[in-house]
C-alpha positions as a Markdown table, in Angstrom:
| # | Residue | x | y | z |
|---|---|---|---|---|
| 1 | Met | -58.9 | -1.1 | 35.5 |
| 2 | Asn | -61.7 | 0.6 | 33.4 |
| 3 | Gly | -61.0 | 1.5 | 29.8 |
| 4 | Tyr | -62.0 | 4.9 | 28.5 |
| 5 | Val | -62.7 | 6.4 | 25.1 |
| 6 | Gln | -60.3 | 9.0 | 23.8 |
| 7 | Val | -60.8 | 11.1 | 20.7 |
| 8 | Tyr | -58.0 | 13.0 | 19.0 |
| 9 | Thr | -59.4 | 15.3 | 16.3 |
| 10 | Gly | -59.0 | 18.7 | 14.7 |
| 11 | Asn | -57.2 | 20.1 | 11.7 |
| 12 | Gly | -53.8 | 20.2 | 13.2 |
| 13 | Lys | -50.9 | 17.8 | 12.9 |
| 14 | Gly | -50.3 | 15.2 | 15.6 |
| 15 | Lys | -53.4 | 13.0 | 16.0 |
| 16 | Thr | -51.8 | 9.8 | 14.7 |
| 17 | Thr | -48.5 | 10.7 | 16.4 |
| 18 | Ala | -50.3 | 11.0 | 19.7 |
| 19 | Ala | -52.0 | 7.6 | 19.2 |
| 20 | Ile | -48.6 | 6.1 | 18.4 |
| 21 | Gly | -47.2 | 7.6 | 21.6 |
| 22 | Leu | -49.9 | 6.1 | 23.7 |
| 23 | Thr | -49.4 | 2.8 | 21.9 |
| 24 | Ile | -45.7 | 2.8 | 22.9 |
| 25 | Arg | -46.7 | 3.6 | 26.5 |
| 26 | Ala | -49.2 | 0.7 | 26.5 |
| 27 | Leu | -46.6 | -1.7 | 25.0 |
| 28 | Gly | -44.1 | -0.6 | 27.6 |
| 29 | Ala | -46.7 | -1.6 | 30.3 |
| 30 | Gly | -47.0 | -5.1 | 28.6 |
| 31 | Trp | -50.4 | -4.5 | 27.0 |
| 32 | Gln | -51.7 | -6.1 | 23.9 |
| 33 | Val | -52.5 | -3.4 | 21.3 |
| 34 | Phe | -54.6 | -3.5 | 18.1 |
| 35 | Phe | -53.8 | -0.5 | 15.8 |
| 36 | Ala | -56.2 | -0.2 | 12.9 |
| 37 | Gln | -55.6 | 2.5 | 10.2 |
| 38 | Phe | -58.5 | 3.5 | 8.0 |
| 39 | Leu | -57.8 | 5.1 | 4.6 |
| 40 | Lys | -54.1 | 4.0 | 4.6 |
| 41 | Ala | -52.2 | 1.3 | 2.8 |
| 42 | Gly | -48.6 | 0.3 | 2.6 |
| 43 | Glu | -45.9 | 0.6 | 5.2 |
| 44 | Tyr | -45.2 | 3.8 | 7.1 |
| 45 | Ser | -42.1 | 4.5 | 9.2 |
| 46 | Glu | -44.0 | 3.9 | 12.4 |
| 47 | His | -44.7 | 0.3 | 11.2 |
| 48 | Lys | -41.0 | -0.3 | 10.9 |
| 49 | Ala | -40.3 | 0.9 | 14.4 |
| 50 | Leu | -43.4 | -0.7 | 16.0 |
| 51 | Ala | -42.6 | -4.1 | 14.3 |
| 52 | Arg | -40.1 | -4.7 | 17.2 |
| 53 | Phe | -43.2 | -5.1 | 19.4 |
| 54 | Ser | -44.9 | -7.6 | 17.2 |
| 55 | Asp | -45.5 | -10.0 | 20.1 |
| 56 | Asn | -47.8 | -7.5 | 21.7 |
| 57 | Leu | -48.9 | -5.4 | 18.7 |
| 58 | Thr | -51.2 | -6.0 | 15.7 |
| 59 | Ile | -51.2 | -3.3 | 13.0 |
| 60 | Lys | -53.7 | -3.4 | 10.2 |
| 61 | Thr | -54.2 | -0.9 | 7.4 |
| 62 | Tyr | -57.5 | -0.7 | 5.6 |
| 63 | Gly | -57.3 | 1.5 | 2.5 |
| 64 | Arg | -56.1 | 1.9 | -1.0 |
| 65 | Asn | -52.7 | 3.5 | -1.7 |
| 66 | Val | -54.4 | 6.8 | -2.6 |
| 67 | Phe | -55.9 | 9.6 | -0.6 |
| 68 | Ile | -59.7 | 10.0 | -1.2 |
| 69 | Arg | -60.5 | 13.1 | -3.2 |
| 70 | Gly | -64.1 | 13.8 | -3.9 |
| 71 | Glu | -66.4 | 10.8 | -3.4 |
| 72 | Pro | -65.1 | 7.4 | -2.1 |
| 73 | Asn | -65.6 | 4.4 | -4.3 |
| 74 | Asp | -67.0 | 0.9 | -3.6 |
| 75 | Glu | -63.5 | -0.4 | -2.8 |
| 76 | Asp | -63.1 | 2.3 | -0.1 |
| 77 | Arg | -66.4 | 1.2 | 1.4 |
| 78 | Arg | -65.5 | -2.5 | 1.2 |
| 79 | Leu | -62.2 | -2.0 | 2.9 |
| 80 | Ala | -63.7 | 0.1 | 5.7 |
| 81 | Gln | -66.5 | -2.4 | 6.4 |
| 82 | Ala | -63.8 | -5.2 | 6.5 |
| 83 | Ala | -62.0 | -3.1 | 9.0 |
| 84 | Tyr | -65.1 | -2.7 | 11.1 |
| 85 | Lys | -65.6 | -6.5 | 11.2 |
| 86 | Glu | -62.1 | -7.1 | 12.4 |
| 87 | Ile | -62.3 | -4.3 | 14.9 |
| 88 | Val | -65.5 | -5.7 | 16.5 |
| 89 | Glu | -63.5 | -8.9 | 17.1 |
| 90 | Ala | -60.6 | -6.9 | 18.6 |
| 91 | Val | -62.7 | -4.9 | 21.0 |
| 92 | Thr | -64.8 | -7.8 | 22.2 |
| 93 | Ser | -62.2 | -10.6 | 22.3 |
| 94 | Gly | -60.6 | -9.7 | 25.6 |
| 95 | Arg | -57.2 | -10.0 | 24.0 |
| 96 | Tyr | -56.4 | -6.3 | 23.6 |
| 97 | Arg | -56.2 | -3.6 | 26.2 |
| 98 | Leu | -55.7 | -0.8 | 23.8 |
| 99 | Val | -57.5 | -0.5 | 20.4 |
| 100 | Val | -56.6 | 2.5 | 18.2 |
| 101 | Leu | -58.9 | 3.4 | 15.3 |
| 102 | Asp | -56.7 | 5.8 | 13.3 |
| 103 | Glu | -58.5 | 8.0 | 10.9 |
| 104 | Ala | -61.9 | 6.5 | 11.9 |
| 105 | Asn | -63.4 | 10.0 | 12.2 |
| 106 | Val | -62.5 | 10.6 | 8.5 |
| 107 | Ala | -64.0 | 7.3 | 7.6 |
| 108 | Val | -67.2 | 8.4 | 9.2 |
| 109 | His | -67.1 | 11.7 | 7.5 |
| 110 | Tyr | -66.8 | 10.0 | 4.1 |
| 111 | Asp | -69.7 | 7.6 | 5.0 |
| 112 | Leu | -67.4 | 4.5 | 4.8 |
| 113 | Ile | -68.6 | 3.5 | 8.2 |
| 114 | Thr | -71.3 | 5.1 | 10.4 |
| 115 | Val | -71.1 | 7.0 | 13.7 |
| 116 | Asp | -73.6 | 4.3 | 14.9 |
| 117 | Gln | -71.0 | 1.6 | 14.2 |
| 118 | Ile | -68.4 | 3.5 | 16.2 |
| 119 | Leu | -70.8 | 4.0 | 19.1 |
| 120 | Asp | -71.7 | 0.3 | 18.9 |
| 121 | Leu | -68.0 | -0.5 | 19.2 |
| 122 | Ile | -67.8 | 1.6 | 22.3 |
| 123 | Glu | -70.7 | -0.2 | 23.9 |
| 124 | Arg | -69.6 | -3.7 | 22.9 |
| 125 | Arg | -66.0 | -3.4 | 23.9 |
| 126 | Ala | -64.7 | -5.4 | 26.9 |
| 127 | Gly | -64.7 | -3.2 | 30.1 |
| 128 | Asp | -60.9 | -2.8 | 30.3 |
| 129 | Val | -60.3 | -1.8 | 26.6 |
| 130 | Glu | -59.0 | 1.7 | 26.1 |
| 131 | Leu | -60.3 | 2.9 | 22.8 |
| 132 | Val | -58.6 | 5.7 | 20.8 |
| 133 | Ile | -60.3 | 7.2 | 17.8 |
| 134 | Thr | -58.4 | 9.7 | 15.6 |
| 135 | Gly | -59.0 | 11.9 | 12.6 |
| 136 | Arg | -60.4 | 15.2 | 11.6 |
| 137 | Tyr | -64.2 | 15.7 | 11.6 |
| 138 | Ala | -65.1 | 13.9 | 14.9 |
| 139 | His | -68.8 | 13.5 | 14.9 |
| 140 | Pro | -70.7 | 15.5 | 17.6 |
| 141 | Arg | -72.3 | 12.3 | 18.9 |
| 142 | Leu | -68.9 | 10.7 | 19.3 |
| 143 | Ile | -67.5 | 13.8 | 21.1 |
| 144 | Asp | -70.5 | 13.6 | 23.5 |
| 145 | Arg | -69.8 | 9.9 | 24.2 |
| 146 | Ala | -66.1 | 10.1 | 24.6 |
| 147 | Asp | -64.4 | 10.4 | 28.0 |
| 148 | Leu | -61.5 | 12.5 | 26.7 |
| 149 | Val | -61.4 | 14.7 | 23.6 |
| 150 | Thr | -58.3 | 16.5 | 22.4 |
| 151 | Glu | -58.5 | 18.9 | 19.4 |
| 152 | Met | -55.3 | 19.5 | 17.5 |
| 153 | Gln | -55.4 | 23.1 | 16.2 |
| 154 | Asp | -53.5 | 24.1 | 13.0 |
| 155 | Val | -51.9 | 27.4 | 13.9 |
| 156 | Lys | -49.2 | 27.3 | 11.3 |
| 157 | His | -48.0 | 24.5 | 9.0 |
| 158 | Tyr | -45.3 | 24.2 | 6.4 |
| 159 | Tyr | -47.7 | 22.3 | 4.1 |
| 160 | Asp | -49.0 | 25.8 | 3.3 |
| 161 | Lys | -45.7 | 26.5 | 1.7 |
| 162 | Gly | -45.9 | 23.4 | -0.5 |
| 163 | Ile | -43.9 | 21.1 | 1.7 |
| 164 | Thr | -45.2 | 17.5 | 1.3 |
| 165 | Ala | -45.2 | 14.7 | 3.8 |
| 166 | Arg | -41.6 | 13.7 | 4.8 |
| 167 | Val | -40.4 | 10.2 | 5.7 |
| 168 | Gly | -39.6 | 10.1 | 9.4 |
| 169 | Val | -41.9 | 13.1 | 10.3 |
| 170 | Glu | -45.3 | 12.6 | 8.6 |
| 171 | Lys | -44.9 | 9.2 | 7.1 |
């Protein structure tokens, strides 16, 4: 079976959640999954739930425990480049059928990795690898190259009323 490139982007909620849903579906089919999260550190609720699938799932976080505001620093760049090196191995190894690059679009937006690096991953991946790339700010060249693009649109959000991320819903 051929693998395709899926992009989940836009300013609405649900990009990572959609990627987790696809991850669960792939795990249910017996696939090996590599789930890489840029700009994130620590353990999120989904990590606790997905740990039950550790025989078929590798989750890696590549970020500091703070959200980037303004310009990223050298540590942000170092972590993103370390992620890229591990992801190259994941997409070319033949071990994984699904590789998720969560928040990779944001990493490109902040120049932590380049769109050329993402496009290179697409070309270098094994033929049956389904590649999912999430995050706001999807680069136009990535959108052109992708096989499927879904844009999450923010119509209304309780963040606008000052509600922060809640355990079990957003984290």
